[in-house]
C-alpha positions in Angstrom: 23.4 12.7 8.8 25.2 11.1 6.0 23.6 10.6 2.6 23.8 6.9 3.1 22.0 7.0 6.5 19.2 9.2 4.9 18.9 6.9 2.1 18.4 3.9 4.3 15.9 5.4 6.6 13.9 6.4 3.4 13.9 3.1 2.1 13.1 1.5 5.1 10.2 3.7 5.2 8.9 2.3 2.3 9.8 -1.3 2.8 9.0 -1.5 6.4 5.5 0.1 6.1 4.7 -2.6 3.0 5.9 -5.3 5.1 3.7 -4.4 8.1 0.7 -3.7 6.0 0.8 -7.2 3.9 -1.7 -9.8 5.3 0.9 -12.6 6.1 3.1 -10.3 8.3 0.3 -9.0 10.2 -0.8 -12.1 11.6 -0.7 -12.7 15.5 0.7 -16.0 15.3 3.9 -14.8 13.5 6.8 -13.3 15.6 7.1 -9.6 15.3 11.1 -9.8 14.7 10.4 -11.9 11.5 8.7 -8.9 9.6 11.3 -6.3 11.2 14.3 -8.2 10.6 13.0 -9.0 6.8 12.2 -5.2 6.5 15.8 -4.3 7.8 17.7 -6.7 5.6 15.8 -5.8 2.4 16.3 -2.1 3.2 19.8 -2.6 3.6 20.4 -4.5 0.3 18.4 -2.0 -1.5 20.2 1.0 0.0 23.7 -0.4 -1.1 22.2 -1.0 -4.7 20.9 2.7 -5.4 22.5 5.9 -5.8 22.3 8.1 -2.6 18.8 10.1 -2.0 19.3 13.8 -3.3 17.6 15.9 -0.5 18.2 19.3 0.5 20.2 20.3 3.7 18.4 20.1 7.0 16.2 17.8 8.9 12.7 19.2 7.1 13.3 17.7 3.8 14.1 14.1 5.5 10.9 14.5 7.7 8.9 15.0 4.6 10.4 12.6 2.5 10.1 9.9 5.2 6.3 10.6 5.5 6.1 10.4 1.7 7.8 7.0 1.9 5.6 5.7 4.8 2.5 6.8 2.9 3.6 5.1 -0.2 4.4 1.6 1.2 1.2 2.0 3.4 -1.0 2.5 0.3 0.7 -0.3 -1.8 0.5 -2.8 1.1 -3.3 -1.7 2.0 -4.0 -2.1 -1.7 -2.9 -5.7 -1.8 -4.4 -6.5 1.6 -7.6 -5.1 0.5 -7.8 -7.6 -2.6 -6.6 -10.2 0.0 -9.9 -9.7 2.2 -12.4 -9.9 -0.6 -12.9 -13.7 0.0 -13.5 -13.1 3.9 -15.9 -10.4 2.9 -17.8 -12.6 0.8 -17.7 -15.3 3.7 -19.2 -12.7 6.0 -21.9 -11.6 3.7 -22.8 -15.3 3.3 -22.9 -15.9 7.1 -25.2 -12.8 7.6 -27.7 -13.8 4.9 -27.8 -17.7 6.0 -28.3 -16.8 9.4 -24.9 -18.0 10.6 -23.5 -14.6 12.1 -25.0 -15.2 15.4 -22.1 -17.9 16.0 -19.2 -15.4 16.2 -15.8 -16.7 17.0 -12.5 -15.2 17.8 -9.9 -15.6 14.8 -6.6 -16.5 16.7 -4.5 -15.1 13.7 -6.0 -11.5 13.4 -7.6 -11.2 16.8 -10.9 -10.0 15.2 -14.3 -11.5 16.1 -16.0 -12.8 13.1 -18.2 -15.6 11.8 -17.0 -19.1 11.2 -17.4 -18.7 7.5 -15.3 -15.6 7.4 -12.9 -17.0 9.4 -12.4 -20.1 7.3 -12.5 -18.0 4.2 -9.7 -15.9 5.6 -7.6 -18.8 6.4 -8.0 -20.2 2.9 -7.2 -16.8 1.5 -3.8 -16.8 3.6 -2.8 -20.2 2.4 -3.4 -19.2 -1.4 -1.4 -15.9 -0.7 1.6 -17.9 0.7 1.5 -21.0 -1.6 1.4 -18.5 -4.7 4.7 -16.8 -3.4 3.1 -13.4 -3.5 4.9 -12.0 -0.4 8.1 -12.6 -2.0 6.6 -11.1 -5.1 5.8 -7.9 -3.3 8.9 -7.3 -2.0 10.6 -8.0 -5.1 8.3 -5.1 -6.5 8.8 -2.5 -3.8 12.5 -3.2 -4.2 12.4 -2.5 -7.8 10.4 0.6 -7.3 13.4 2.5 -6.1 14.7 2.7 -9.7 11.5 4.2 -11.2 11.0 6.4 -8.0 14.1 7.1 -6.0 13.7 7.6 -2.2 12.0 10.9 -1.2 10.0 10.9 -4.6 6.5 12.1 -3.7 5.0 11.1 -7.0 4.8 7.7 -6.0 2.9 8.1 -3.0 0.2 10.2 -5.1 -0.1 7.8 -7.6 -0.8 4.8 -5.2 -3.4 6.7 -3.5 -5.3 6.5 -6.6 -4.6 3.0 -7.0 -5.3 2.1 -3.5 -8.9 3.5 -3.8 -9.5 1.8 -6.9 -8.5 -1.4 -5.2 -10.6 -0.9 -2.0 -13.9 -0.2 -4.2 -13.0 -3.4 -6.4 -12.5 -5.5 -3.2 -16.2 -4.5 -2.1 -17.6 -5.4 -5.5 -15.6 -8.6 -5.7 -16.7 -9.6 -2.2 -20.5 -9.3 -3.2 -19.7 -11.1 -6.6 -18.1 -14.0 -4.5 -21.1 -14.2 -2.3 -23.5 -14.1 -5.4 -24.2 -17.9 -5.9 -25.2 -18.6 -2.3 -27.2 -15.1 -2.2 -29.1 -16.4 -5.2 -29.9 -19.5 -3.8 -30.9 -18.0 -0.3 -33.1 -15.6 -2.2 -35.0 -18.5 -4.0 -35.5 -20.4 -0.5 -36.9 -17.3 0.8 -39.3 -16.8 -2.0 -40.3 -20.5 -1.5 -40.8 -19.9 2.4 -43.0 -16.8 1.5 -45.1 -18.8 -0.8 -45.4 -21.8 1.9 -46.3 -19.2 4.4 -49.3 -17.7 2.3 -50.5 -21.2 1.3 -50.3 -22.5 4.9 -50.1 -19.6 7.3 -50.7 -21.6 10.6 -47.6 -23.5 9.6 -45.2 -20.7 10.5 -42.9 -22.0 7.7 -40.1 -19.4 8.5 -39.5 -20.7 11.9 -40.2 -24.5 11.0 -38.1 -24.9 8.0 -36.9 -21.5 6.7 -33.8 -21.2 9.0 -32.7 -24.6 8.8 -33.4 -24.8 4.8 -31.5 -21.3 4.6 -28.6 -22.4 6.8 -28.2 -26.0 5.2 -28.6 -25.0 1.5 -26.4 -22.0 2.1 -23.5 -24.1 3.3 -24.1 -26.7 0.8 -24.1 -24.3 -1.9 -20.8 -22.6 -0.5 -19.2 -26.1 -0.6 -20.1 -26.5 -4.1 -19.0 -23.3 -5.4 -15.7 -23.1 -3.2 -13.2 -24.1 -5.9 -14.9 -21.3 -8.2 -14.6 -18.7 -5.3 -10.9 -19.6 -4.7 -10.0 -19.4 -8.2 -11.6 -16.1 -8.9 -10.2 -14.8 -5.4 -6.7 -15.9 -6.5 -7.0 -14.3 -9.8 -8.0 -11.0 -8.2 -5.1 -11.0 -5.8 -2.7 -11.7 -8.4 -4.0 -9.2 -10.4 -3.7 -6.6 -7.8 0.0 -7.6 -7.4 0.6 -7.4 -11.0 -1.2 -4.0 -11.4 1.3 -2.8 -8.7 4.1 -3.9 -10.6 2.9 -2.6 -13.7 2.6 1.0 -12.0 5.9 1.1 -10.7 7.5 -0.2 -14.0 8.4 -3.7 -12.8 
């Protein structure tokens, strides 16, 4: 294989895997050819603008380099996707604590069965991701990354693995934090219902008013805190993309 073809394969491995892992391009409603055509076009433009890859003779260096590029693109894309999923995780936690996780529905965009609140939060996160132009920003970053880490470089994959682990941990923490206001209110409702049950044991407060009060106040609190939730989630996703750009020297 010529050096140009090898370089294009390595570039496509990193760019194509990133595009596949990004939240927007993995939606069911989006035609598969859109992401594939975008990855092919971006890979061709990048290949023509960088020096050819310097690999050893034989097929083995190409295979090893391709594996490293796929791993690098996957960790970068999944790191951004993890921060993107924090809002949906918070919605799922709220639904479980508010007693609304029994009404599971099928999300037509991801083909996953989640609670209605989690699906709603996922759609909001997707709109924010698109409106901020973050898909294009991610493509810009991965294209610029070939200057700091040429095709076939294994150092990029090793560094991204550590970064992706940090983002996954931060996603879980952020999801719990986003659900914090509603969880605090639900906790106070549970304390009130427990005291009411002690004062009037024959009333069966948990079944008579507890579940209705928990669900109603939980949804109300979620509606009141929704602007704050979206703002914090947006800042976290932007920070994840900026951290990726900083690590790649962009």
